[in-house]
C-alpha angles and dihedrals in degrees: 000000000000117000131201146162133235128196110202136188116190120197129194133058092341104128122078091022100089093257095146092050093050089046092051093047091047092048093048090049089055094046095246128149127213139071148277130210144171114249122213091244091066096257126113120237123199141174120208129187133180144071110006098237091048093050089050088051092052093050087050091053090051089059088064102026123184122326094263095054130085108210111202101167138004123196113197130189114186120206146168119288110265099185091231098164147314101252136069118222143177110241126205126210 
C-alpha cells in the first residue's frame, strides 16, 4: 500500500460555512491524519497523509467542499509520506 501526503489551499467562500469541520469529518472517515485551518486571507489550508488513493479522494472532495461552500480554486502540492501522526485535527491561528 503506497502512502503519500498532500498540502492543500482552498480558495472561495470557504470560511464561515463549516468547511473545517466537514474536512475533519471526511478525513477521519477516510482514515487520514493531518490538520485543517482557516488562513487570514480567507482561504482554508489543510495537510493530509495516508494511503495514496484516500489522499487523492480527499483532495477531490476539497474541490467540491461541503454544500454550504463555494470552492473557486484549489492549490495542491503532493509529497512523500512523513508519518506525522495518527489523528486529524482542526487547528486555530
